[in-house]
C-alpha positions as CSV (number, residue, x, y, z in Angstrom):
1,G,0.3,0.0,0.3
2,N,1.3,3.7,-0.1
3,I,3.4,4.3,2.7
4,H,3.8,8.1,3.8
5,F,7.3,8.0,4.7
6,L,8.3,11.4,6.7
7,G,10.4,14.2,5.5
8,L,10.7,12.6,2.1
9,P,9.4,14.1,-1.1
10,A,6.5,12.9,-3.4
11,P,7.5,9.6,-5.4
12,P,7.9,10.9,-9.1
13,K,4.9,10.1,-11.0
14,G,4.3,6.5,-11.6
15,D,6.8,5.4,-8.5
16,K,6.1,4.5,-5.0
17,W,8.4,4.4,-2.0
18,E,8.9,0.8,-0.3
19,A,10.7,0.0,2.9
20,I,13.9,-2.1,2.4
21,T,12.6,-4.7,5.7
22,C,16.0,-6.3,7.2
23,P,15.7,-9.2,9.4
24,G,17.4,-9.0,13.2
25,H,17.1,-5.9,15.6
26,S,17.0,-3.3,13.2
27,P,13.2,-2.6,12.5
28,F,14.1,-0.3,9.3
29,G,16.2,-0.6,6.8
30,G,15.7,2.1,4.6
31,V,13.4,3.0,1.7
32,T,13.7,2.9,-1.9
33,L,11.7,3.7,-5.1
34,V,10.0,0.9,-6.4
35,S,7.6,2.4,-9.7
36,A,3.7,1.6,-9.7
37,N,4.1,-1.3,-12.8
38,G,6.4,-3.4,-10.8
39,T,9.3,-2.8,-12.4
40,P,11.9,-1.7,-9.1
41,A,14.4,0.8,-8.9
42,V,16.4,-1.5,-6.7
43,T,17.7,-4.6,-7.7
44,P,18.3,-7.6,-5.9
45,Q,21.9,-7.1,-6.1
46,E,21.6,-4.1,-4.4
47,L,20.1,-5.8,-1.4
48,L,22.1,-8.4,-1.3
49,Q,24.7,-5.7,-0.5
50,I,22.5,-5.2,2.9
51,A,22.0,-9.0,3.4
52,M,26.1,-9.5,3.2
53,G,26.0,-6.9,5.5
54,E,23.7,-8.3,7.8
55,L,25.2,-11.9,7.4
56,K,27.0,-12.9,10.8
57,V,28.9,-15.7,10.2
58,P,29.1,-17.5,14.2
59,T,32.9,-19.1,14.9
60,L,31.6,-22.6,16.0
61,R,33.1,-24.1,19.3
62,P,34.8,-26.8,18.5
63,E,35.5,-29.9,20.9
64,T,38.1,-32.1,21.7
65,A,39.7,-35.6,22.8
66,P,41.7,-35.5,24.7
67,P,40.0,-32.2,26.1
68,L,41.9,-28.9,25.9
69,N,42.4,-28.5,29.6
70,R,44.3,-31.9,29.5
71,D,47.8,-32.9,27.4
72,G,47.7,-34.9,24.4
73,L,50.3,-36.9,24.1
74,V,52.7,-37.7,20.6
75,G,51.8,-40.2,18.7
76,L,48.1,-40.5,19.5
77,P,45.4,-38.9,17.3
78,E,43.6,-35.4,18.8
79,W,40.4,-36.0,17.7
80,F,38.0,-32.2,17.1
81,W,34.5,-32.2,16.0
82,I,32.1,-29.3,15.9
83,P,28.7,-30.3,18.6
84,D,25.3,-30.9,17.0
85,G,23.3,-28.1,17.0
86,Q,26.3,-25.7,15.6
87,W,26.6,-27.1,11.9
88,H,24.0,-25.4,10.4
89,P,23.3,-22.7,7.6
90,V,22.6,-19.3,8.3
91,T,20.8,-17.1,6.2
92,V,19.7,-13.3,5.9
93,R,17.1,-12.1,3.5
94,V,16.2,-8.6,2.8
95,A,13.3,-7.4,0.4
96,A,11.9,-4.2,-0.7
97,G,8.5,-4.6,-2.2
98,P,8.7,-7.4,-4.5
99,V,12.6,-7.4,-4.5
100,W,14.2,-9.5,-2.5
101,A,17.8,-11.0,-1.5
102,E,18.9,-14.0,0.5
103,A,22.5,-14.6,1.3
104,I,22.7,-18.4,2.9
105,A,26.3,-19.4,4.1
106,T,26.0,-23.1,4.5
107,P,29.6,-25.2,6.5
108,Q,31.1,-28.1,4.6
109,R,34.6,-28.6,6.0
110,L,36.4,-28.9,9.1
111,T,40.4,-27.8,9.4
112,F,42.6,-28.5,12.0
113,F,45.8,-25.7,12.0
114,P,48.4,-27.5,14.3
115,G,50.5,-24.6,14.3
116,A,54.1,-24.6,14.3
117,G,54.0,-24.3,10.6
118,L,52.8,-27.9,10.2
119,P,50.5,-28.9,7.7
120,A,46.7,-29.2,8.8
121,A,44.3,-31.6,8.7
122,S,40.8,-31.2,6.9
123,C,37.5,-33.2,6.5
124,A,34.1,-33.2,5.5
125,G,31.2,-32.0,7.6
126,P,31.3,-31.4,11.5
127,G,33.7,-34.2,12.2
128,L,32.4,-37.3,14.9
129,R,32.3,-37.3,18.2
130,Y,34.9,-39.5,19.7
131,T,33.8,-42.3,21.0
132,T,36.1,-45.2,23.0
133,G,37.7,-47.6,20.6
134,A,36.8,-45.3,17.5
135,A,39.1,-45.5,15.0
136,P,41.1,-42.0,13.7
137,A,39.9,-42.7,9.7
138,S,36.5,-42.5,11.5
139,G,36.8,-38.6,12.5
140,C,39.0,-35.4,12.3
141,T,41.9,-35.9,14.0
142,Y,45.8,-34.5,14.1
143,T,48.6,-36.6,15.5
144,Y,51.3,-34.5,16.8
145,Q,55.0,-35.9,16.7
146,Q,56.8,-33.8,18.9
147,S,55.9,-32.5,22.4
148,S,54.9,-28.8,22.9
149,A,57.8,-28.6,25.1
150,L,59.6,-26.1,23.2
151,Q,56.4,-24.3,21.5
152,P,55.9,-20.9,23.1
153,G,54.1,-21.3,26.6
154,H,54.5,-24.7,26.4
155,A,51.8,-25.2,23.6
156,Y,50.7,-25.2,20.1
157,R,49.0,-22.1,19.0
158,A,46.5,-24.3,16.7
159,S,43.2,-23.3,15.1
160,V,39.9,-24.6,14.6
161,T,38.9,-23.4,10.9
162,V,35.1,-23.7,9.2
163,T,34.9,-23.4,5.7
164,W,31.6,-22.2,4.9
165,R,30.1,-21.6,1.3
166,V,28.6,-17.9,0.7
167,T,25.7,-18.3,-2.1
168,W,22.6,-16.4,-2.8
169,I,19.4,-16.2,-4.4
170,G,17.1,-13.4,-5.3
171,S,14.2,-12.3,-7.3
172,G,13.7,-12.6,-11.0
173,G,15.6,-15.4,-10.8
174,T,18.9,-13.9,-9.9
175,G,21.8,-15.7,-7.7
176,G,25.4,-17.2,-7.2
177,V,28.1,-18.0,-5.4
178,V,29.4,-14.8,-3.2
179,D,32.2,-16.7,-1.3
180,A,33.6,-20.3,-2.0
181,G,35.6,-20.5,0.8
182,L,35.2,-18.2,3.7
183,Q,37.2,-19.4,6.2
184,V,36.3,-18.6,10.3
185,G,39.0,-20.2,12.7
186,D,38.7,-20.1,16.5
187,P,42.3,-20.4,17.9
188,V,43.3,-23.1,20.9
189,A,46.2,-23.8,22.4
190,V,46.9,-27.6,23.0
191,R,49.8,-28.9,25.2
192,V,51.2,-32.2,24.0
193,A,53.4,-34.5,26.3
194,E,56.0,-37.3,25.4
195,A,54.2,-40.6,25.7
196,Q,56.3,-42.1,28.6
197,A,56.7,-45.5,28.0
198,L,56.7,-48.5,30.7
199,V,58.7,-51.4,30.3
200,T,58.3,-54.5,32.3
201,G,61.6,-56.9,32.4
């Protein structure tokens, strides 16, 4: 319907003002001209810029086995995974009249950067929660070959990073890939002790 916006001039003949509706706590995203015959003066691509500004890709909090407050052991795999409930797409939709755009960030991969310049370990999906006796091949794991005794603070400065694929869809059949590999990392300190072999004679 016709909206009378305070302080705005009358729209040009054949046009009308439409509110831009955004999600979240901002009740009002601004206004844009939309022509009365339905041809919008705003494009889905312009609304996408607003949606991308509103899109909050979260830092997912990993769990590990052994837990990060306990020392891992040289030669034993460190498991890492994202707990259930965190691993899901995040979407933001912005509309102005009949024109709309939606940005979607979908988590794809979990990567463990072990620190100290060591090569990363990665797996598709959120990884598997550790269960007693589970084989390392079934989850996301990393095995340190040296203790963290010589590292700064006696811990590896590692990070658990989630790779997100950011896509968008919009009115009029628009859409595409915004970022195929957006990485959001959570730094963690990992302490690794030497395993003491017990020799019984």
